[in-house]
N, C-alpha and C positions, 0 to 999 in steps of 0.2 A: 264331381271331381273335387279333390281336396284343394282348398285355397289357402295360401300362406298369408298371414297378417303381418304387415310391416308397419311399425310405428314411425312417426316423424323423428328424424335424427336430431340430436342436440348434444348437450354435454353429457347426458346419460343415455345409454341405449346404442343407437346406430350411428352416433356422431363421431366415430373413430377417425374418419378422414380429416374433418375440420380440427379435431383435437391434435392430431399428429402434425398437421401443417402449422397450427398455432404454436405448438411446442418447438418445432424447427425454427419458426420465425423468431420466437422469444429467445431461443438458444443462440441463433445467429446474431440477433441484435445485441444480446447480452455480451457475446464474445467480441462483437465489433466495439461496443461501448467500453468493455474492459481493455481491449487493445488501444483504443483511442485515449482512454484515461491514462494507461501506462505511458504511452508515447507523450501525451500532453503533460503528464507529471514530470517526465524527464526534461522536456523542453521548458516547462514552467519553472522547474527547479533551477535549470541553467540560467533562465532569464532573470528569475528573482535573485539568484546568486550574483549574476553580473550587476544587476541593479543595486544590490546591497553593497557590493565591493565598490561600485562607482560612487555610491553615497558616502562610504567611509573615506575613500580617497579624496572626495570633494571636501568633506569636513576637515580632514587633515590639511589639505592645501589651503583652505580658507584660514585656518589657524596660522599656517606658515605665512600667508600673505599679510595677516594682521600684525605679526611680529617682525616682518621683514624690515620695516622702517626703524622701529626702535632698536633692533639688534644691529642694524647697519651703522648706528652711531657708536657701537662698541667695537673695539678691536678684539681679535681672537684671544688675546692674553688677559683682557679685562675680566674681573670677577663680578658676578652679579650678587650683591649682598642681599640681606633679608629685607632691607628697606626698599630695594628695587623689585623684589619678587612679587610684591603686591601689584606692581604695574603690569607684570606679565601674566598674572594669574587668571583674569576673567575669561580668556578664551579656553583655558583648560577646565575651569569650573563649568562652563557651558557644555563642553564636550562630555564631562563626567556625568552630567544630569540626564543624558540620553540612555534609554534602556539597553541599546546594543553596544554602548561604549563602557568598557570595564574600568579603564584608567587612561590617563593622558599625562604626558610629561614633556618638558623642554630639556633636551640633552645638549651639553657643551663639553667638548673634549672628553666624551664618553661617560660623563657623570650627569645625573639628573639635577637640574637647577630648580625647576618648578614642576610639581606634579600634583594630581588630584585623581580621586576615584569615586565610584558610585556611592560609597559610604560617607563621602564628604571629608575624608582624611587628606591632609596635606603633607604628612610626614609618615611615609610607609616605605617599605622596601619593595622595589619592583621585582616581579617574578622572573625566574630564569627562562630565557627564550632559546629555542632550538631552531636554527634556520631550516627552511624547506626550499624545495625547487620551484614552488609556485610563485606567481606574480599577481599582485593586486592591481586590477585595472590594466594589466599588461605592462606595468612600469615600476611597481614597488615590490620589493622582496617581502615575502610573508614568513614570519617565524611563529612557531607554536609555543605559547606560554604555558608553563606548568605550575601546579600548586594552587589553582584557583577554584577547584572543585567542579569545573565545567569546561567544555571545550572552548578555548580562547586563543586568539591569535593577535599578533601585533605587527605594525608596519612602521617604517621610519621615512619621514618626508623631510628633505633638507629645506631649511628656511630660505636659503639662497642657492640656487642650483649651481651658480658660478663660484660659490665660496662655501664648500661643505663645512669649513671650520667655524662658520658663523653660528652653527647650531642645527639640531634636528628636532622635528616634532615626532614624539613617540606616542602611538595610539594603540591601546589594547582593546580588542572588540570580541564579541561573541555573536554567532548567527543562530542561536537557539530560538530566539523570538521569531526571527524571520522564517525559520524552518517550521515552527508551530503554525504560523499563519498559512504557510504553503500547504501543510498536511490538512488543515481544516478546509482550505479551499478545494483540495483534491477530493476529500470525502464528500463535500457538498456537491461537487460536480458529478462524482460517480453515482450518488444516490439520485440526483436529478436525471442522469442518463438512464439509470435502471427504471425509474418511474416512467420515463418516456418510452422505454422499450416495452414495458408492460401495457401501457395504453395503446401503443402501436400494434402489439400482438392482439389485443382485444378487438381493435378496429378491423384488423385483417381477418380474425376469426369470424366476426359478424359478416364481413363482405363475402368470405368463402361460403359460409352457411347459406347466405342469400342466393349467391350466383351458382354454386356447385352442389352443395349437399341437399338442399331442398328440391331443386329440379331433379336430381338423381333419385331422390326418394319417391317423387311423384311418378317418374318413369317406372321404377321397380314395382310400385304398388299396382299401377295399371297393367304392367306385364304379368304380374301374378294373377290378377283377375281374368285377363285374357287367356292365360295358360289353363285356368280352371274352367274354361268353356264359356265365360260370360263376355261376349263380344259387344254388349250394349254399353260398355264403359265409354265415357266421353274421351275426346282427344286430350293429350297432355298439353297444357297451356305454357309454353316456353317461348318467349319472344326474343331471346338473345340471338346474336348472329355468330357466336363462337361454336366450338365443337359440341358443347352440351346442347345448344339449340339445334345443330345439325342432326344429332342423334335423336332428339325429341321429334323433329319433323319427319325424319325417316321412319321412326316408330309409328307415328300417327298415320303416315301413308300406308305402311304395311298393315296396320290394324284395320284401316278402312277397306283396303283391297281384300283382306281375308274375310271381313264381314260380308262383302258383296259375293265373294266366291261361295262361301258356306251357305248363304241364302239361296243362291242358284242351285246348289247341290240339294238342299232340302226340298226345293220345289220339284226338281227332277226326280228325287227319291219318292216323293208323294205320287208323282205321275206314274212312275214305274210300279208302285204298289197298287194304284188304282187299275192300271192295265192288267196286272197279274190277277187281281180279283175278277175283273171282267172276263179274262180268259178262263178262269176257273169256272165261272158261271156258264160260259159257252160249252166247256167240256162236260159239265154235269148234265146240261140239257141234251147234248149230243149223246151221252151215255144212255140217258133215259129213252131217247128216240131209238137208239140201236137195240136196246132190250125189247122195246115194243115191236120193232121190225122183225126181230128174231122170233118173237112169239107169233106174230102174224104169219111169217113164213112157215113156222112149224104147223100152224093150223092149215095153211095151204097144202103142205105136204100130206098131212093126214087126210084132208078132203080129197086130194087127187088119188091117193091110194085106194080110198074107199070107192071112188068113182070107177076105177079100173076093175075092181073086184065085181062091182055091180054090173059093169058092161059085159064081163065074161060070163057071169052067172045067168043073165037073162036080159032079153031086150025090153022086158017090162020095166026094168030099172032105168031105162033110158031117160024117162022124165025126171026121175030122182037125180040121175047124173047131170041132166041139163040144169036142174035147180042148183045142184052142188057147183056146177061149172060157173053158173051166174054168180053164186056166192063167192066162189074163188076169184072170179074176175073183180068183184067189188073189193074183196080183201086185197087183191093184187094192186088195184088202183090206189087203195089206202096206203099200201106199202110203197108204191111209187111216189105218192105225195110226201110220205115220211122221208124217203131217200132224198128227194129234192130239198126238203127242209134241212136234212143233215148236210147236204152239199152247201147250202147257204151258211149254215153254222160253221162249217170247215173254212169257207172263204173268209168269214168274219174273224175266225181264230187266226188265220194266216195274216190278215191285215193287222190284228192286235200284236202279233209276234213281231211283225216288221216295225210297227211303231215302237215296241219295246227295244228292239235292236238299235233303232235310231236314237232313242233316249239314252241307251247305254253308251253309244258312241259319243254323244254330247257330254256325258259324264266323264268319259275318258279324256276328252279335250280339256274340260275344266280341271281335271286332275293334273294334266300336264301344266296348266297355268299355275296351279298351287305348287307343284314341284319347282317350277322356275322361280316363283316368288320365294319359296323356302331356300333355294340355292342362292338367290340374290341376298336374302337376309343373312344367310350363313357367311357370304363373302363380306357383307357389311360388318358383321360382328368380328370377323377375322381382321379387317382393316382397323376397326376400333381397338381391338386387342393389341395390334402392332403399334398404333399410335400411343396407347396406354403404356406399353412396354418402353417406348422411347421416352415418354414423360417421366419414367421412374416412379418414385414414391408418390409424387404429386398426382400421377395419373392412375393410381390404383382404383379410384372411383370409376374411371372409364372402363377398366378391366371388369369390374363388377357388372356394369351395365351391359358391356359386350357379352359377358357370360350369360346374363339373363336373356338377352336377345337371341343368343345362339341356342339356348334351351328351348325357347319358343319356336325357333325355326326348325329344330330337330323334331319337336312335338308335331308341328304342322306337316313336316315331311313324312313322319311315321303314319299320321292319320291319312295322308294322301296315298301312301303305299297300301294301307289296309283297304281304303275305298277302291283303289285301282284293282286290287286282287278280287274284291267282291264283284266289281263291274265285269272283270274278265270272266268270273264264274257265271255271272248273269248272261254274258254273251255266249259262253259255251252252252249253257243250258237252253238259251233261246234258240241257238242253232239246232241243238238236238230236238227241241220241241217243234221247230219249224219242219225239220225232216220228218218227224213222226206225224205231224199234221198233214204234210204233203202226201206221205204214204197212205194215211187214213183217207185223204181226199181221193187218191187213186182207187183205193179199195171200195170206197163208197160209190165212185163213178162206175166201177165194174159191177157193183151190186145193182146200181140203177139200170145199167144195160140189161143185166140178167132179169131184173124185175119187169122191164119193158118187154123183153123176150117172152117172159112167162105170161104177161098180159096178152101179147099177140097170140100165144098158143092157146090161152083160155078163149080168145075170140074164135080161133079155128075150131076149138072143141065145141063151142056153142053152135057154130054152123054145122059141124059134123053131127051133132046130136039131132038135128032136124032130119037127118037122113039115117038115124040110128038103126032103123029097121033093115036098111040095105047094107049098111057098112058097120055092123056091130064089131066085127073083128078089127077093122081099121081104127075105130074109136077106142077100143081097148088098148091097141098098140100106142095110139097117140096119148092115152091117159098115162101109160107107163112112162113114155118119154117125158111127159109133163112132170111126173113125180120125180124123175131123175133131175130135170132142170131145177125143180124147186129145191131139191137137196143141195145143188150147187149154190143156189141163191142163199140158202140158209148158211152154208159154209162161209160164203163171202160176207154175209151179214155178221157172222160170229167173228170173222177176222177184223171187220171194221170196228166191232165193239171192243175187241182186244186192243186195236190201235188207239181208239179213243180213251181207253183206260190208261194206256201209256202216256197219252197227252195229259190226262188228268193228274197222273203222278208227277210229270214234269212241271205242270202248273202249280201243284202244291209245293214242290221244291223251289220254284221261282218265287212264289208268294212268301215262303219262309226267308229266302235270301233277300228279297225286297224289304221285308219287315226288319231284318237285321241291319240292312243299310240305312233304313229310316231311323232305327234306334241309335246307330252310330252318329249320324249327322244331327240327330235330335239332342245330343249332348252339348252342342254349341247353341248358345243363346244369342240370337241376332236381333230380336225385337221384344 
C-alpha cells in the first residue's frame, strides 16, 4: 500500500495553522496597541495640555502676586516712569527666559509699561491678539497672537482681582515644545507596544506549535502508516487533557483494537486455508480410491460373465468357475475394504467442512466487531468535525485530524465489507461442498451395501459350485444375476467417483477463496 510522508510542521511546510494563528494574534495585538495608543495619545494630549495651561496660569499668577504689593502703593492714575520700570522688570525677564513663554508684559490702562521677550528685548511692539472662546485653566480668556511665525497665544491675569485698574500681567506663550515632547512620547510608546506584540505573538506561536501543531502532526503520521497497512506503529504519545489529547487517546485505542482484530482474522484465515488444503487431500485420496474400486468392479463383472459362459458350456468348467468365484470374492472383499475406507474419508471430509463453517462464522462475528469499530470511529470523526466547525479558523487543525480519522474508518469498513463478502462466499461454497460430500457419502454407503450383497452372492456361488454337477443350470442363472448386480455396483461406484470429483472441484474453489482471504488480511502488518 502507498504510504504518505508527512514532515514535521514549522514555519515552512505544514505549519500553516500555527502561522495563521500567530498572524491573527499579531494583527489583533497590533490593532489593540494601535487603538490603545490612539486613545492614550488623545488622553495624554489633553492631560499635557491641561498641565501646560496650569503651568502657564501659575507662572502668570506668581508674577501677579509678586507685583501686587508694589503696584498697591500706586494709584490707577500714577505713571510708572523708566526709573521705576527696572523695579518691576525681574519677574518678566524670568518669564521670558522660559522656552514656552514668547513674551510677557505689565499692562496699565491698556498700555504696556514693562515688557520682555525671548530675545531679551525690552522695547518692542506687542503682537495683535484675537480673542477666542477658550479659557486657560478654566478662568482666563485665551487670545490668539499673530505675526510671530508660530502658533502663539496670550492670557491676561489681573494683578488684583478686586481692582482691575491696578494692572494686568500679559503672557504670550507657545505649546510647540510641549507638543513635540508629547509626540516623541507617543512614538516611543507605540514602538514599545509593537515590539511587545511581536514578542507575544512569537511566544503564542511557540506554545501553539508545541501543544497543537506537533501533536496533530504525530497523529497524522501514525494514521498514514496505519492506513498503509502497517499496524505495528507505536501509540501516539500525547499527555494533555484537552481535545487534542482526547483525539490522540481515542486514536490509540482504535489502532490497538484494530491490530487485535486483524491479528485474529489472520489466524482464522490461516486455519481456513489449512482446512481447505486438508479437505483437498481427502478428496484426492477419495478420488483415487473410487477409481480403484471402479476398476475392481469392472474386473468382477468380467469375471462373472466369463463364469456364466463357462457354466452354460460345460460342467467341466465348474472348477474354473469355482476358482473365478473365489477370485471374485477376494476382489469383492478388497472392494468392500476400499468402500469402507471411502466412507471414513467422507466422514473426515464432512468434519473438516463443519470446522470450516465454524471458522467462517467466527470470521463473520469478528467482521461485525470491525464494522462496529469503524462506525464508532466514523461517529467520533463526525463529532470532531462538528467541534472543529464550532471552533472556526482555530479549529481547522481538528478538522484535518477528523478527516484523516474518517478516511481510516472508511478504509477499515471497506476492508471489513470485502472480508464479509469473501466469508459469505466461503459459507456458501462450504454448504455446497457439505451437500456434495453428504450425497457422496450416501452413494458410497449404497455402493458398500451392493458390494456386500455381491460378496454374499459370491459366497453362494462358491457353495453352489460344489454341487455344480447337479445344479449347472441354477449356477448359470446365479452367475447371470451376479453379473447384473456387479453392473449396478459399478454404476454406483462411478456415481460415487463423480460426486467425489465435484467435492474436489469445490475444495479447489474453497482453497482459492481462502488463499485470497489470506492475501487480503496479509496486507496488514501486525507484528
